[in-house]
C-alpha positions, -999 to 999 in steps of 0.1 A, spaced: -265 20 -41 -270 -17 -40 -254 -33 -9 -247 -70 -5 -240 -87 28 -203 -81 25 -205 -45 15 -184 -21 35 -215 2 37 -238 -25 51 -252 -15 85 -236 -32 114 -235 -25 152 -200 -19 163 -184 -24 197 -176 9 215 -139 7 208 -143 -5 172 -129 23 150 -134 5 117 -143 31 91 -178 26 75 -198 46 51 -232 59 61 -259 60 34 -263 97 39 -227 102 27 -229 82 -5 -241 109 -29 -215 133 -16 -186 110 -22 -200 96 -54 -198 131 -69 -161 131 -63 -155 100 -85 -142 102 -120 -153 80 -150 -129 76 -179 -142 65 -213 -121 87 -236 -86 101 -237 -78 124 -207 -51 148 -197 -32 145 -164 -49 176 -150 -82 159 -154 -73 129 -133 -47 139 -108 -58 136 -72 -89 116 -82 -104 82 -78 -115 66 -111 -144 42 -109 -138 15 -134 -119 -17 -145 -82 -9 -149 -81 -29 -182 -107 -6 -196 -94 27 -181 -57 24 -187 -58 28 -225 -73 63 -221 -46 76 -196 -17 98 -208 18 86 -215 47 88 -191 30 105 -162 37 81 -133 66 84 -109 56 55 -87 33 26 -95 19 4 -67 2 -27 -80 -17 -50 -56 -36 -73 -79 -58 -103 -69 -35 -131 -56 -37 -165 -72 -60 -180 -46 -95 -194 -42 -113 -164 -26 -146 -147 -24 -142 -109 -26 -172 -85 -22 -195 -108 -40 -169 -118 -67 -152 -152 -68 -115 -158 -78 -103 -193 -85 -67 -206 -84 -50 -208 -118 -19 -227 -129 13 -207 -128 12 -202 -165 -23 -190 -165 -16 -165 -137 15 -153 -154 -6 -145 -185 -31 -126 -163 -3 -106 -147 11 -98 -182 -23 -85 -192 -22 -62 -161 14 -51 -162 21 -47 -199 -4 -19 -206 8 0 -176 44 4 -188 34 31 -213 22 53 -184 56 52 -166 83 78 -167 118 66 -174 127 73 -138 97 55 -124 97 28 -97 72 -1 -96 61 -22 -66 40 -54 -72 25 -74 -44 22 -111 -44 23 -142 -22 49 -170 -23 30 -191 -48 34 -165 -75 71 -159 -73 79 -175 -106 51 -158 -125 61 -124 -110 97 -128 -119 89 -137 -155 66 -107 -160 87 -82 -142 119 -92 -160 100 -89 -193 91 -52 -189 112 -38 -160 145 -40 -141 141 -61 -109 159 -44 -81 148 -64 -51 121 -85 -34 107 -73 -1 92 -98 23 70 -84 50 55 -101 80 18 -101 78 12 -112 114 -25 -120 117 -46 -150 126 -41 -179 150 -20 -202 128 -24 -235 110 -22 -270 125 -14 -289 93 12 -265 78 35 -236 87 15 -205 93 15 -183 62 22 -148 76 45 -133 50 39 -116 17 62 -103 -10 66 -70 -28 87 -70 -60 106 -38 -64 114 -28 -99 124 2 -119 120 13 -156 157 22 -160 189 25 -140 179 61 -132 154 62 -103 146 77 -69 156 60 -37 155 81 -5 170 56 20 174 83 46 137 89 46 128 53 56 150 45 85 137 22 112 142 31 149 152 -1 168 158 -6 205 195 -12 212 200 -46 229 238 -44 233 247 -7 236 284 -7 228 305 24 237 337 40 225 367 40 247 357 75 260 323 61 270 302 78 243 276 57 224 289 37 194 264 41 165 234 45 188 216 73 207 201 77 241 175 100 256 148 99 283 129 74 262 157 48 262 185 36 239 179 33 201 195 31 167 181 45 135 189 18 109 187 18 71 159 -4 58 164 -40 47 142 -61 24 127 -79 55 100 -58 71 88 -70 106 75 -37 119 42 -37 100 8 -39 118 -21 -52 98 -51 -28 102 -76 -42 127 -108 -31 144 -93 -6 169 -72 13 143 -88 44 127 -74 34 93 -92 0 93 -120 -7 68 -139 -39 60 -118 -44 28 -105 -80 33 -70 -74 18 -64 -38 29 -27 -28 30 -14 -8 60 -7 29 57 27 23 72 37 -1 45 27 24 17 45 52 36 77 33 33 73 27 -4 62 63 -12 89 80 9 116 58 -5 107 59 -42 91 92 -49 95 129 -40 70 156 -31 46 165 -59 54 132 -78 25 112 -91 16 78 -75 -7 54 -94 -26 25 -79 -48 7 -105 -62 -17 -79 -70 9 -53 -93 -10 -30 -103 11 0 -78 38 -9 -47 33 12 -22 43 -15 -40 75 -24 -45 84 12 -8 80 21 3 98 -10 -19 127 0 -6 127 36 30 128 23 25 156 -3 24 135 -35 -2 135 -63 -22 104 -68 -44 86 -92 -64 55 -80 -85 31 -101 -111 8 -85 -139 -12 -100 -160 -16 -69 -182 14 -61 -184 7 -24 -146 8 -21 -143 39 -42 -167 57 -18 -147 45 12 -115 57 -4 -131 91 -9 -142 92 28 -106 84 38 -92 111 15 -115 136 31 -104 126 66 -68 129 55 -72 166 49 -71 171 87 -55 139 100 -20 135 86 -7 110 111 5 75 99 5 48 125 40 37 133 57 66 116 67 95 139 94 121 141 106 112 106 113 75 114 95 42 113 93 26 147 94 -11 155 60 -26 158 42 -15 191 73 3 203 61 40 202 39 36 232 67 17 251 93 43 243 70 71 255 65 57 290 
């Protein structure tokens, strides 16, 4: 396999506590055999729980109708960026909207009538996303999550938030709000007249309240070098973020599709949570990393920040356990 300087498989010396997942050259053939190529019509049984190596524009026409329960779409943002040897240039809003339409439009055929769709974007693309989503889908909400990383900017407000547009195909869809509660520390523990806790709980770990989720997510930790889920993919989404989406908008054995799979987070979390998955990724290096993560997920089911059926505030599990 050809490796460029930015390849996730390129050999680097890591610090002792650096848990970033890399691919050793001795593993490449093993994981390459797991990949699927699609160049003609396929049945669901041929692609479920697989990683498809290819460009989604070329692959999607061969996929079956109405098989997707949950679509997670994390396309390239409208930025000037170098990405694993490829360069992306900023486009006008109209140009980017046309590009989004080319991605989203063909995917609609794959969706069940009860399917949900989540599309990632930054603030610059809000107008384009709204136009494309409203053309094909029913917009239900826009989630903003805190992407807290980096030291900040001196000439502007630090950009540490991203959006996820939540849509559905119809008015009939899955939303398991009870499965995505957030456990928050209680600051003002009000009590009933009889002294019992009012809408909160207390145990040896402290006082807390399990709250229903809002569309502002501040409990997400971006993968970094000391986290086992971390890879060298530059825009890797956290497993905790995907766990919220998958638990809320799908049920066990449902099918989750990610046509811009990257290093595999969506498929990995779907597997950990008992869903079927289909991932499409054009970069071989990232497909191989995804397969390595999927193999590890056979024995490691833990999702950072999700424990005992609830999502904990960022960095709070360790504090609560003391």
